[in-house]
DSSP file (Angstrom, degrees, kcal/mol; ACC not computed):
  #  RESIDUE AA STRUCTURE BP1 BP2  ACC     N-H-->O    O-->H-N    N-H-->O    O-->H-N    TCO  KAPPA ALPHA  PHI   PSI    X-CA   Y-CA   Z-CA
    1    1 A M     >        0   0    0      0, 0.0     4,-2.0     0, 0.0     5,-0.1   0.000 360.0 360.0 360.0 -41.2    7.7  -74.5   24.2
    2    2 A R  H  >  +     0   0    0      1,-0.2     4,-2.5     2,-0.2     5,-0.3   0.910 360.0  55.8 -66.1 -37.4   10.4  -73.0   21.9
    3    3 A A  H  > S+     0   0    0      1,-0.2     4,-2.3     2,-0.2    -1,-0.2   0.936 107.6  47.8 -55.7 -50.2    7.5  -72.1   19.5
    4    4 A A  H  > S+     0   0    0      2,-0.2     4,-2.6     1,-0.2    -1,-0.2   0.898 109.4  52.9 -63.0 -39.9    5.7  -70.2   22.1
    5    5 A L  H  X S+     0   0    0     -4,-2.0     4,-2.4     1,-0.2     5,-0.2   0.960 110.7  46.2 -59.8 -52.4    8.9  -68.4   23.1
    6    6 A W  H  X S+     0   0    0     -4,-2.5     4,-2.6     2,-0.2    -2,-0.2   0.884 111.6  53.4 -65.4 -38.6    9.6  -67.3   19.4
    7    7 A I  H  X S+     0   0    0     -4,-2.3     4,-2.9    -5,-0.3    -1,-0.2   0.945 110.4  47.0 -54.4 -49.6    5.8  -66.2   19.1
    8    8 A A  H  X S+     0   0    0     -4,-2.6     4,-2.1     2,-0.2    -2,-0.2   0.876 112.7  47.6 -71.4 -34.0    6.2  -64.1   22.1
    9    9 A V  H  X S+     0   0    0     -4,-2.4     4,-2.2     2,-0.2    -1,-0.2   0.892 114.6  48.8 -69.6 -40.9    9.6  -62.5   20.9
   10   10 A L  H  X S+     0   0    0     -4,-2.6     4,-2.3    -5,-0.2    -2,-0.2   0.953 111.4  48.0 -65.2 -49.8    7.9  -61.8   17.5
   11   11 A L  H  X S+     0   0    0     -4,-2.9     4,-2.3     1,-0.2    -2,-0.2   0.889 110.6  51.8 -52.5 -47.0    4.9  -60.3   19.1
   12   12 A L  H  X S+     0   0    0     -4,-2.1     4,-2.4     1,-0.2    -1,-0.2   0.886 108.6  52.3 -58.6 -43.2    7.2  -58.1   21.4
   13   13 A A  H  X S+     0   0    0     -4,-2.2     4,-2.9     2,-0.2    -2,-0.2   0.900 109.1  48.4 -59.5 -44.5    9.1  -56.9   18.2
   14   14 A F  H  X S+     0   0    0     -4,-2.3     4,-2.5     1,-0.2    -2,-0.2   0.930 111.8  49.7 -64.2 -41.6    5.8  -55.9   16.4
   15   15 A V  H  X S+     0   0    0     -4,-2.3     4,-2.5     2,-0.2     5,-0.2   0.935 112.2  47.6 -60.8 -45.0    4.6  -54.0   19.5
   16   16 A L  H  X S+     0   0    0     -4,-2.4     4,-3.0     1,-0.2     5,-0.2   0.975 113.3  48.5 -62.4 -51.3    8.0  -52.1   19.9
   17   17 A A  H  X S+     0   0    0     -4,-2.9     4,-2.2     1,-0.2    -1,-0.2   0.869 110.8  51.0 -59.7 -34.2    8.0  -51.2   16.2
   18   18 A W  H  X S+     0   0    0     -4,-2.5     4,-2.0    -5,-0.2    -1,-0.2   0.917 110.5  47.1 -66.4 -43.2    4.4  -50.0   16.4
   19   19 A R  H  X S+     0   0    0     -4,-2.5     4,-2.1     2,-0.2     5,-0.2   0.886 111.4  52.5 -67.8 -38.5    5.1  -47.7   19.4
   20   20 A I  H  X S+     0   0    0     -4,-3.0     4,-2.4    -5,-0.2    -1,-0.2   0.960 111.5  45.8 -62.9 -43.7    8.3  -46.3   17.7
   21   21 A Q  H  X S+     0   0    0     -4,-2.2     4,-2.4    -5,-0.2    -2,-0.2   0.876 110.9  53.3 -70.4 -28.5    6.3  -45.4   14.5
   22   22 A E  H  X S+     0   0    0     -4,-2.0     4,-2.4     2,-0.2    -1,-0.2   0.910 109.6  48.0 -64.4 -41.2    3.4  -43.9   16.5
   23   23 A R  H  X S+     0   0    0     -4,-2.1     4,-2.2     2,-0.2    -2,-0.2   0.918 114.2  46.8 -61.1 -44.7    5.9  -41.6   18.4
   24   24 A W  H  X S+     0   0    0     -4,-2.4     4,-2.1    -5,-0.2    -2,-0.2   0.932 113.0  47.9 -71.3 -39.2    7.5  -40.5   15.2
   25   25 A A  H  X S+     0   0    0     -4,-2.4     4,-1.8     1,-0.2    -1,-0.2   0.857 111.1  51.9 -64.9 -33.2    4.1  -40.0   13.5
   26   26 A D  H  X S+     0   0    0     -4,-2.4     4,-2.3     2,-0.2     3,-0.2   0.940 107.8  52.7 -67.4 -42.3    2.9  -37.9   16.6
   27   27 A G  H  X S+     0   0    0     -4,-2.2     4,-2.1     1,-0.2    -2,-0.2   0.913 111.1  46.7 -62.5 -45.6    6.1  -35.8   16.3
   28   28 A R  H  X S+     0   0    0     -4,-2.1     4,-1.9     2,-0.2    -1,-0.2   0.808 110.6  51.1 -71.4 -24.1    5.4  -35.0   12.6
   29   29 A R  H  X S+     0   0    0     -4,-1.8     4,-2.8    -3,-0.2     5,-0.3   0.938 110.2  50.9 -69.5 -45.7    1.7  -34.2   13.3
   30   30 A E  H  X S+     0   0    0     -4,-2.3     4,-1.9     1,-0.2    -2,-0.2   0.878 111.2  47.5 -58.4 -41.0    2.8  -31.8   16.0
   31   31 A E  H  X S+     0   0    0     -4,-2.1     4,-2.5     2,-0.2    -1,-0.2   0.925 113.8  48.0 -65.3 -47.9    5.3  -30.1   13.6
   32   32 A R  H  X S+     0   0    0     -4,-1.9     4,-2.1    -5,-0.2    -2,-0.2   0.921 111.4  49.0 -54.6 -48.5    2.6  -29.9   10.9
   33   33 A D  H  X S+     0   0    0     -4,-2.8     4,-0.7     1,-0.2    -2,-0.2   0.803 110.7  51.4 -64.7 -35.6    0.0  -28.4   13.3
   34   34 A A  H >< S+     0   0    0     -4,-1.9     3,-0.5    -5,-0.3    -1,-0.2   0.913 109.7  50.0 -68.3 -43.2    2.5  -25.8   14.6
   35   35 A A  H 3< S+     0   0    0     -4,-2.5    -2,-0.2     1,-0.2    -1,-0.2   0.910 117.7  38.3 -66.8 -38.0    3.3  -24.8   11.0
   36   36 A Y  H 3< S+     0   0    0     -4,-2.1    -1,-0.2    -5,-0.2    -2,-0.2   0.497  87.8 127.6 -88.3  -1.5   -0.4  -24.3   10.0
   37   37 A A  S << S-     0   0    0     -4,-0.7     3,-0.1    -3,-0.5    -3,-0.1  -0.179  74.0 -99.2 -57.6 146.6   -1.4  -22.9   13.4
   38   38 A R        -     0   0    0      1,-0.1    -1,-0.1     0, 0.0    -2,-0.1  -0.506  48.6-106.5 -63.0 123.8   -3.3  -19.5   13.2
   39   39 A P        -     0   0    0      0, 0.0    -1,-0.1     0, 0.0     2,-0.0  -0.104  33.3-112.3 -48.7 149.1   -0.7  -16.6   13.9
   40   40 A S    >   -     0   0    0      1,-0.1     3,-1.8    -3,-0.1     4,-0.3  -0.279  40.0 -91.0 -75.4 172.9   -1.0  -14.9   17.3
   41   41 A E  T 3  S+     0   0    0      1,-0.3    -1,-0.1     2,-0.1     0, 0.0   0.863 128.0  60.9 -50.6 -40.6   -2.1  -11.3   17.3
   42   42 A A  T 3  S-     0   0    0      1,-0.1    -1,-0.3     0, 0.0    -2,-0.0   0.710 119.2-111.2 -64.5 -17.3    1.5  -10.1   17.1
   43   43 A G    <   -     0   0    0     -3,-1.8    -2,-0.1     2,-0.0     3,-0.1   0.940  29.6-143.1  84.5  75.6    1.7  -11.9   13.7
   44   44 A A        -     0   0    0     -4,-0.3     2,-0.1     1,-0.1    -1,-0.0  -0.336  26.8-102.1 -65.6 150.9    4.0  -14.9   13.9
   45   45 A A        -     0   0    0      1,-0.1    -1,-0.1    -2,-0.0    -2,-0.0  -0.402  30.9-113.6 -69.9 145.8    6.2  -15.6   10.8
   46   46 A V        -     0   0    0     -2,-0.1     3,-0.1     1,-0.1    -1,-0.1  -0.698  38.5-110.0 -83.4 136.4    5.2  -18.3    8.5
   47   47 A P    >   -     0   0    0      0, 0.0     3,-1.8     0, 0.0     2,-0.1  -0.222  42.7 -87.7 -63.2 155.2    7.8  -21.1    8.5
   48   48 A E  T 3  S+     0   0    0      1,-0.2     3,-0.1    -3,-0.0    -3,-0.0  -0.400 114.5  26.9 -63.9 135.2    9.9  -21.5    5.5
   49   49 A G  T 3  S+     0   0    0      1,-0.4    -1,-0.2    -2,-0.1     2,-0.2   0.241 108.0  92.8 101.0 -10.0    8.4  -23.7    2.8
   50   50 A F    <   -     0   0    0     -3,-1.8    -1,-0.4   -15,-0.0     2,-0.3  -0.740  52.3-168.0-113.5 161.2    4.9  -22.9    3.9
   51   51 A S        -     0   0    0     -2,-0.2     2,-0.4    -3,-0.1    -3,-0.0  -0.904  15.7-129.1-140.9 174.0    2.4  -20.3    2.9
   52   52 A R        -     0   0    0     -2,-0.3     2,-0.5    -6,-0.1    -6,-0.0  -0.992  14.9-170.3-132.6 125.2   -1.0  -19.0    4.3
   53   53 A A        -     0   0    0     -2,-0.4     2,-0.6     2,-0.0    -2,-0.0  -0.959  14.4-146.4-109.0 124.3   -4.3  -18.6    2.6
   54   54 A V        -     0   0    0     -2,-0.5     2,-0.4     3,-0.0     3,-0.4  -0.859  17.8-157.9-100.6 127.5   -7.1  -16.8    4.2
   55   55 A V        +     0   0    0     -2,-0.6    -2,-0.0     1,-0.2     0, 0.0  -0.852  66.6  24.6-105.0 130.3  -10.4  -18.4    3.2
   56   56 A G  S    S+     0   0    0     -2,-0.4    -1,-0.2     1,-0.4     3,-0.0   0.530  91.3 110.4 101.0   8.8  -13.8  -16.5    3.3
   57   57 A E  S    S-     0   0    0     -3,-0.4    -1,-0.4     1,-0.1    -3,-0.0  -0.875  77.9 -90.9-111.5 150.6  -12.5  -13.0    3.2
   58   58 A P        -     0   0    0      0, 0.0    -1,-0.1     0, 0.0     0, 0.0  -0.195  25.8-150.6 -55.9 144.4  -12.9  -10.6    0.2
   59   59 A S        -     0   0    0      2,-0.1     3,-0.1     3,-0.0    -2,-0.0   0.668  34.1-116.7 -93.1 -11.1  -10.2  -10.7   -2.4
   60   60 A G        +     0   0    0      1,-0.3     2,-0.1     0, 0.0    -1,-0.0   0.316  68.7 137.2  93.0  -4.4  -10.4   -7.1   -3.6
   61   61 A A        -     0   0    0      1,-0.1    -1,-0.3     3,-0.0    -2,-0.1  -0.405  62.9 -95.7 -69.5 149.9  -11.4   -8.1   -7.1
   62   62 A A        -     0   0    0      1,-0.1    -1,-0.1    -3,-0.1     3,-0.1  -0.300  47.3 -96.0 -56.7 144.8  -14.2   -6.3   -8.9
   63   63 A P        -     0   0    0      0, 0.0     2,-0.4     0, 0.0    -1,-0.1  -0.324  41.8-105.6 -68.9 151.2  -17.6   -7.8   -8.7
   64   64 A I        -     0   0    0     -3,-0.1    -3,-0.0    -2,-0.0     0, 0.0  -0.575  36.8-157.5 -76.1 124.6  -18.7  -10.0  -11.7
   65   65 A T        -     0   0    0     -2,-0.4     3,-0.1     1,-0.1    -1,-0.0  -0.575  29.4 -88.1 -95.7 160.8  -21.2   -8.3  -14.0
   66   66 A P        -     0   0    0      0, 0.0    -1,-0.1     0, 0.0     5,-0.1  -0.299  55.5 -88.1 -67.2 160.9  -23.6  -10.0  -16.3
   67   67 A P    >   -     0   0    0      0, 0.0     3,-0.8     0, 0.0     4,-0.5  -0.121  38.8-106.1 -64.0 170.3  -22.4  -10.9  -19.8
   68   68 A L  G >  S+     0   0    0      1,-0.2     3,-1.6     2,-0.2    85,-0.1   0.873 117.4  62.4 -63.9 -35.3  -22.7   -8.3  -22.6
   69   69 A A  G 3  S+     0   0    0      1,-0.3    -1,-0.2    85,-0.0    84,-0.0   0.816 101.8  54.0 -58.8 -27.9  -25.6  -10.3  -24.2
   70   70 A A  G <  S+     0   0    0     -3,-0.8    -1,-0.3     2,-0.1    -2,-0.2   0.607  94.4  84.0 -79.7 -17.6  -27.6   -9.7  -21.1
   71   71 A R  S <  S-     0   0    0     -3,-1.6    16,-0.0    -4,-0.5    -3,-0.0  -0.411  95.4 -85.0 -83.9 162.5  -27.1   -6.0  -21.1
   72   72 A P        -     0   0    0      0, 0.0    -1,-0.1     0, 0.0    -2,-0.1  -0.353  40.4-119.2 -64.4 153.0  -29.4   -3.5  -23.0
   73   73 A P  S    S+     0   0    0      0, 0.0    80,-0.1     0, 0.0    -2,-0.1   0.813 103.3  24.8 -72.4 -27.7  -28.1   -3.1  -26.5
   74   74 A N  S    S-     0   0    0     14,-0.0    14,-0.1     2,-0.0     2,-0.0  -0.702  79.0-165.1-134.8  84.4  -27.4    0.7  -26.2
   75   75 A P        -     0   0    0      0, 0.0    14,-0.2     0, 0.0    -4,-0.0  -0.372  14.2-136.3 -73.1 147.7  -26.8    1.6  -22.5
   76   76 A T        -     0   0    0     12,-0.1    12,-0.1     1,-0.0     2,-0.0  -0.829  20.5-120.7-103.3 142.4  -27.0    5.5  -21.8
   77   77 A P        -     0   0    0      0, 0.0     9,-0.1     0, 0.0     3,-0.1  -0.316  32.5 -96.1 -71.7 162.2  -24.4    6.9  -19.6
   78   78 A R    >   -     0   0    0      4,-0.2     3,-2.6     1,-0.1     2,-0.1  -0.439  54.3 -84.2 -71.2 152.0  -25.3    8.6  -16.4
   79   79 A P  T 3  S+     0   0    0      0, 0.0    -1,-0.1     0, 0.0     3,-0.1  -0.400 120.4  12.9 -61.1 131.7  -25.5   12.5  -16.6
   80   80 A G  T 3  S+     0   0    0      1,-0.3    -2,-0.1    -2,-0.1     2,-0.0   0.474 101.0 135.6  79.9   5.9  -22.2   14.0  -16.2
   81   81 A G    <   -     0   0    0     -3,-2.6    -1,-0.3     1,-0.1     3,-0.0  -0.313  53.5-117.7 -79.4 168.0  -20.5   10.5  -16.8
   82   82 A K    >   -     0   0    0     -3,-0.1     3,-2.0     1,-0.1     6,-0.2  -0.708  37.1 -85.5-104.1 158.9  -17.6   10.0  -19.0
   83   83 A P  T 3  S+     0   0    0      0, 0.0     6,-0.1     0, 0.0     3,-0.1  -0.367 115.4  33.6 -62.2 137.1  -17.4    7.9  -22.1
   84   84 A G  T 3  S+     0   0    0      4,-0.8     3,-0.5     1,-0.4     2,-0.3   0.288  91.4 115.1  95.8 -11.7  -16.6    4.2  -21.1
   85   85 A Q  S X  S+     0   0    0     -3,-2.0     3,-1.6     1,-0.2    -1,-0.4  -0.711  74.8  11.7 -98.3 157.8  -18.4    4.2  -17.8
   86   86 A D  T 3  S-     0   0    0     -2,-0.3    -1,-0.2     1,-0.3     3,-0.1   0.841 133.1 -56.9  52.0  43.5  -21.5    2.1  -17.0
   87   87 A G  T 3  S+     0   0    0     -3,-0.5     2,-0.4     1,-0.2    -1,-0.3   0.428 100.4 137.6  76.3  -1.6  -21.1    0.0  -20.1
   88   88 A A    <   -     0   0    0     -3,-1.6    -4,-0.8    -6,-0.2    -1,-0.2  -0.600  55.5-119.9 -78.8 134.5  -21.2    2.9  -22.5
   89   89 A A        -     0   0    0     -2,-0.4    -5,-0.3   -14,-0.2    -4,-0.1  -0.395  32.3-102.6 -74.1 146.0  -18.6    2.7  -25.3
   90   90 A P    >   -     0   0    0      0, 0.0     3,-1.0     0, 0.0    -1,-0.1  -0.249  55.5 -72.2 -61.3 159.9  -16.0    5.5  -25.6
   91   91 A T  T 3  S+     0   0    0      1,-0.3     0, 0.0     2,-0.1     0, 0.0  -0.228 117.8  22.7 -53.8 137.9  -16.5    8.2  -28.2
   92   92 A G  T >  S+     0   0    0     -3,-0.1     3,-0.9     1,-0.0    -1,-0.3   0.610  77.7 127.5  78.9  15.8  -16.0    7.1  -31.7
   93   93 A S  T <   +     0   0    0     -3,-1.0    56,-0.6     1,-0.2    57,-0.2   0.492  53.1  78.9 -88.2   3.1  -16.5    3.5  -31.2
   94   94 A D  T 3  S+     0   0    0     54,-0.2     2,-0.3    55,-0.1    -1,-0.2   0.439  84.2  75.9 -87.1   3.2  -19.0    3.1  -33.9
   95   95 A K  S <  S-     0   0    0     -3,-0.9     2,-0.5    52,-0.1    51,-0.0  -0.817  92.2-103.3-106.7 154.1  -16.3    3.1  -36.6
   96   96 A L        -     0   0    0     -2,-0.3     2,-0.3    51,-0.1    -2,-0.1  -0.600  48.2-176.6 -71.3 121.1  -14.0    0.3  -37.5
   97   97 A R  E     -A  146   0A   0     49,-2.5    49,-3.3    -2,-0.5     2,-0.3  -0.783  16.2-142.9-118.3 172.0  -10.6    1.1  -36.0
   98   98 A H  E     -A  145   0A   0     -2,-0.3     2,-0.3    47,-0.2    47,-0.2  -0.863   7.6-164.2-124.2 159.0   -7.1   -0.5  -36.1
   99   99 A H  E     -A  144   0A   0     45,-1.9    45,-3.4    -2,-0.3     2,-0.6  -0.970  15.6-141.0-146.2 132.1   -4.4   -0.9  -33.5
  100  100 A I  E     -A  143   0A   0     -2,-0.3     2,-0.4    43,-0.2    43,-0.2  -0.841  32.1-118.7 -92.3 115.4   -0.8   -1.8  -34.1
  101  101 A V        -     0   0    0     41,-2.7    40,-3.2    -2,-0.6    41,-0.2  -0.380  34.8-166.4 -67.6 116.7    0.3   -4.1  -31.2
  102  102 A Q    >   -     0   0    0     -2,-0.4     3,-1.9    38,-0.2     2,-0.2  -0.428  38.6 -69.9 -91.6 173.5    3.3   -2.5  -29.1
  103  103 A K  T 3  S+     0   0    0      1,-0.3    -1,-0.1    -2,-0.1     3,-0.1  -0.437 124.4  21.4 -60.8 126.8    5.6   -4.1  -26.6
  104  104 A G  T 3  S+     0   0    0      1,-0.4    -1,-0.3    -2,-0.2     2,-0.2   0.364  93.8 131.4  95.7  -8.5    3.7   -4.9  -23.5
  105  105 A D    <   +     0   0    0     -3,-1.9    -1,-0.4     4,-0.1     2,-0.3  -0.513  30.4 179.7 -78.7 151.7    0.3   -4.9  -25.3
  106  106 A S     >  -     0   0    0     -2,-0.2     4,-2.1    -3,-0.1     5,-0.1  -0.896  42.1-108.9-135.5 165.5   -2.2   -7.8  -24.8
  107  107 A L  H  > S+     0   0    0     28,-0.4     4,-2.2    -2,-0.3     5,-0.1   0.793 119.6  54.1 -74.8 -21.9   -5.6   -8.1  -26.4
  108  108 A S  H  > S+     0   0    0      2,-0.2     4,-2.5     1,-0.2    -1,-0.2   0.891 110.3  47.4 -79.3 -34.1   -7.3   -7.5  -23.1
  109  109 A K  H  > S+     0   0    0      2,-0.2     4,-1.8     1,-0.2    -2,-0.2   0.892 111.8  50.5 -62.6 -39.8   -5.3   -4.2  -22.6
  110  110 A I  H  X S+     0   0    0     -4,-2.1     4,-2.3     2,-0.2    -2,-0.2   0.931 112.4  46.1 -65.8 -45.8   -6.1   -3.2  -26.1
  111  111 A C  H  X>S+     0   0    0     -4,-2.2     4,-3.3     1,-0.2     6,-0.8   0.902 110.1  55.2 -58.2 -45.3  -10.0   -3.9  -25.5
  112  112 A A  H  X5S+     0   0    0     -4,-2.5     4,-0.7     4,-0.2    -1,-0.2   0.873 112.8  41.1 -60.1 -40.0   -9.8   -2.0  -22.2
  113  113 A A  H  <5S+     0   0    0     -4,-1.8    -1,-0.2    -5,-0.2    -2,-0.2   0.873 122.3  39.9 -66.9 -43.1   -8.4    1.0  -24.0
  114  114 A A  H  <5S+     0   0    0     -4,-2.3    -2,-0.2    -5,-0.1    -3,-0.2   0.885 133.1  18.4 -81.0 -44.5  -10.7    0.8  -27.0
  115  115 A Y  H  <5S-     0   0    0     -4,-3.3    -3,-0.2     2,-0.4    -2,-0.1   0.496  97.4-115.4-110.9 -12.7  -14.0   -0.3  -25.4
  116  116 A G  S  <<S+     0   0    0     -5,-0.8     2,-0.3    -4,-0.7    -4,-0.2   0.627  89.8  79.5  85.4  10.2  -13.6    0.6  -21.7
  117  117 A T        -     0   0    0     -6,-0.8    -2,-0.4    -9,-0.1    -1,-0.2  -0.988  53.5-166.6-151.1 149.3  -13.8   -3.1  -20.7
  118  118 A A        +     0   0    0     -2,-0.3    -6,-0.1    -7,-0.1     5,-0.1  -0.062  36.4 154.3-122.3  23.7  -11.6   -6.0  -20.7
  119  119 A R    >>  -     0   0    0      1,-0.1     4,-2.3    -8,-0.1     3,-1.0  -0.309  54.0-117.5 -60.7 137.5  -14.3   -8.7  -20.2
  120  120 A R  H 3> S+     0   0    0      1,-0.3     4,-2.3     2,-0.2     5,-0.2   0.792 111.8  54.0 -43.3 -46.9  -13.5  -12.2  -21.5
  121  121 A D  H 3> S+     0   0    0      1,-0.2     4,-1.8     2,-0.2    -1,-0.3   0.837 109.8  46.4 -69.5 -31.6  -16.4  -12.2  -23.9
  122  122 A V  H <> S+     0   0    0     -3,-1.0     4,-2.4     2,-0.2    -1,-0.2   0.890 112.5  48.7 -73.5 -37.4  -15.3   -9.0  -25.5
  123  123 A V  H  X S+     0   0    0     -4,-2.3     4,-2.1     1,-0.2    -2,-0.2   0.891 112.6  49.8 -67.9 -34.8  -11.7  -10.0  -25.8
  124  124 A E  H  X S+     0   0    0     -4,-2.3     4,-2.1    -5,-0.3    -1,-0.2   0.886 108.4  52.1 -66.9 -38.9  -12.8  -13.3  -27.3
  125  125 A A  H  X S+     0   0    0     -4,-1.8     4,-2.4     2,-0.2    -2,-0.2   0.921 111.4  47.5 -63.8 -43.4  -15.1  -11.5  -29.9
  126  126 A V  H  X S+     0   0    0     -4,-2.4     4,-1.0     1,-0.2    -1,-0.2   0.875 110.8  50.7 -69.7 -32.7  -12.1   -9.3  -31.0
  127  127 A A  H ><>S+     0   0    0     -4,-2.1     5,-2.8     2,-0.2     3,-0.5   0.927 111.2  49.0 -67.8 -39.0   -9.9  -12.3  -31.3
  128  128 A R  H ><5S+     0   0    0     -4,-2.1     3,-1.2     1,-0.3    -2,-0.2   0.896 109.3  52.8 -65.6 -41.2  -12.6  -14.0  -33.5
  129  129 A A  H 3<5S+     0   0    0     -4,-2.4    -1,-0.3     1,-0.2    -2,-0.2   0.738 113.7  42.8 -62.2 -26.1  -12.9  -10.8  -35.6
  130  130 A N  T <<5S-     0   0    0     -4,-1.0    -1,-0.2    -3,-0.5    -2,-0.2   0.293 115.5-116.1-107.4   4.3   -9.1  -10.9  -36.2
  131  131 A G  T < 5 +     0   0    0     -3,-1.2     2,-0.4    -4,-0.3    -3,-0.2   0.746  61.6 150.6  66.7  22.8   -9.0  -14.7  -36.8
  132  132 A L      < -     0   0    0     -5,-2.8    -1,-0.2    -6,-0.2    -2,-0.1  -0.742  37.9-160.0 -92.2 131.8   -6.9  -15.5  -33.8
  133  133 A S  S    S+     0   0    0     -2,-0.4    -1,-0.1     1,-0.2     3,-0.1   0.665  86.8  42.2 -82.7 -14.3   -7.5  -19.0  -32.2
  134  134 A N  S >  S-     0   0    0      1,-0.1     3,-1.7     3,-0.1    -1,-0.2  -0.997  73.3-148.1-133.1 123.1   -5.9  -17.7  -28.9
  135  135 A P  T 3  S+     0   0    0      0, 0.0   -28,-0.4     0, 0.0     3,-0.1   0.863 102.4  53.6 -51.9 -38.5   -6.7  -14.2  -27.4
  136  136 A E  T 3  S+     0   0    0      1,-0.2     2,-0.7   -30,-0.1    -3,-0.0   0.381  82.6  93.9 -86.1   7.3   -3.2  -14.1  -26.1
  137  137 A A    <   +     0   0    0     -3,-1.7     2,-0.3     2,-0.0    -1,-0.2  -0.343  51.8 132.0 -98.5  52.2   -1.5  -14.9  -29.4
  138  138 A V        -     0   0    0     -2,-0.7     2,-0.3    -3,-0.1   -31,-0.0  -0.777  41.5-150.0-104.8 154.4   -0.8  -11.3  -30.5
  139  139 A R    >   -     0   0    0     -2,-0.3     3,-2.0   -36,-0.0   -38,-0.3  -0.843  29.1 -93.5-121.9 152.1    2.7  -10.3  -31.8
  140  140 A I  T 3  S+     0   0    0     -2,-0.3   -38,-0.2     1,-0.3     3,-0.1  -0.454 114.8  22.4 -63.7 130.4    4.5   -6.9  -31.7
  141  141 A G  T 3  S+     0   0    0    -40,-3.2    -1,-0.3     1,-0.3     2,-0.2   0.293  89.1 135.6  93.9 -15.4    3.7   -5.1  -35.0
  142  142 A Q    <   -     0   0    0     -3,-2.0   -41,-2.7   -41,-0.2     2,-0.6  -0.449  54.5-129.4 -72.7 140.1    0.6   -7.0  -35.7
  143  143 A Q  E     -A  100   0A   0    -43,-0.2     2,-0.5    -2,-0.2   -43,-0.2  -0.775  21.9-161.0 -93.1 128.5   -2.4   -4.9  -36.8
  144  144 A I  E     -A   99   0A   0    -45,-3.4   -45,-1.9    -2,-0.6     2,-0.4  -0.938  11.5-138.2-114.9 128.8   -5.5   -5.7  -34.8
  145  145 A V  E     -A   98   0A   0     -2,-0.5   -47,-0.2   -47,-0.2   -16,-0.1  -0.702  13.6-159.3 -84.1 130.9   -9.0   -4.8  -36.3
  146  146 A L  E     -A   97   0A   0    -49,-3.3   -49,-2.5    -2,-0.4     3,-0.1  -0.868  10.2-160.2-119.7  94.8  -11.3   -3.3  -33.6
  147  147 A P        -     0   0    0      0, 0.0   -52,-0.1     0, 0.0   -51,-0.1  -0.231  36.5 -80.4 -67.1 162.0  -14.9   -3.6  -34.8
  148  148 A P    >>  -     0   0    0      0, 0.0     4,-1.2     0, 0.0     3,-1.0  -0.285  40.6-117.0 -57.1 143.5  -17.6   -1.4  -33.2
  149  149 A L  H 3> S+     0   0    0    -56,-0.6     4,-1.3     1,-0.3     3,-0.1   0.829 114.2  61.7 -52.8 -34.7  -18.9   -2.7  -29.8
  150  150 A S  H 34 S+     0   0    0      1,-0.2     4,-0.5   -57,-0.2    -1,-0.3   0.850 103.1  50.2 -66.6 -34.2  -22.4   -3.2  -31.3
  151  151 A E  H X4 S+     0   0    0     -3,-1.0     3,-0.6     1,-0.2    -1,-0.2   0.804 106.4  56.0 -67.7 -32.2  -20.9   -5.7  -33.7
  152  152 A L  H 3< S+     0   0    0     -4,-1.2    -2,-0.2     1,-0.2    -1,-0.2   0.775  95.8  64.9 -72.0 -27.9  -19.2   -7.6  -31.0
  153  153 A R  T 3< S+     0   0    0     -4,-1.3    -1,-0.2   -80,-0.1    -2,-0.2   0.736  81.4  91.9 -68.0 -25.7  -22.3   -8.1  -29.0
  154  154 A S  S <  S-     0   0    0     -3,-0.6     3,-0.1    -4,-0.5   -85,-0.0  -0.485  87.1-113.2 -66.3 140.9  -23.9  -10.3  -31.7
  155  155 A P        -     0   0    0      0, 0.0    -1,-0.1     0, 0.0    -2,-0.1  -0.460  39.3 -92.2 -76.1 150.4  -23.1  -13.9  -31.1
  156  156 A P              0   0    0      0, 0.0    -4,-0.0     0, 0.0   -31,-0.0  -0.226 360.0 360.0 -62.5 151.4  -20.8  -15.7  -33.6
  157  157 A R              0   0    0     -3,-0.1    -3,-0.0     0, 0.0     0, 0.0   0.413 360.0 360.0-105.0 360.0  -22.3  -17.5  -36.5
């Protein structure tokens, strides 16, 4: 008889603990769901410690274009176009040029100014031409060689 009473008390304690845990978990789920709920039309504020990301909408980034190797070797600019548009290299890009790195310069900014594009393959090709293992490893005062764009289009050997 005593054993049955102890088993009943133990079973009652387990059920009570389970119910308390369920109520606690339900409260946390409601808090989480309220924090992640879509804001109303008036635009509810995001709770502290949370952020909101909208998935499936345009980011505003420029569309991805094919790599340089897939483009024609000598694209012709549109009539009335400026140098550097439509893949055409800016004037004077057929010569070997040099650039001294200034404060705030990066290899991608230098390539954008010199070639009219800061595409990753162009930046990496300029880095290879200068013996840089990392395209971001430029220092103020460093002289960067800017080969003609036609030389950059050929794959590394």
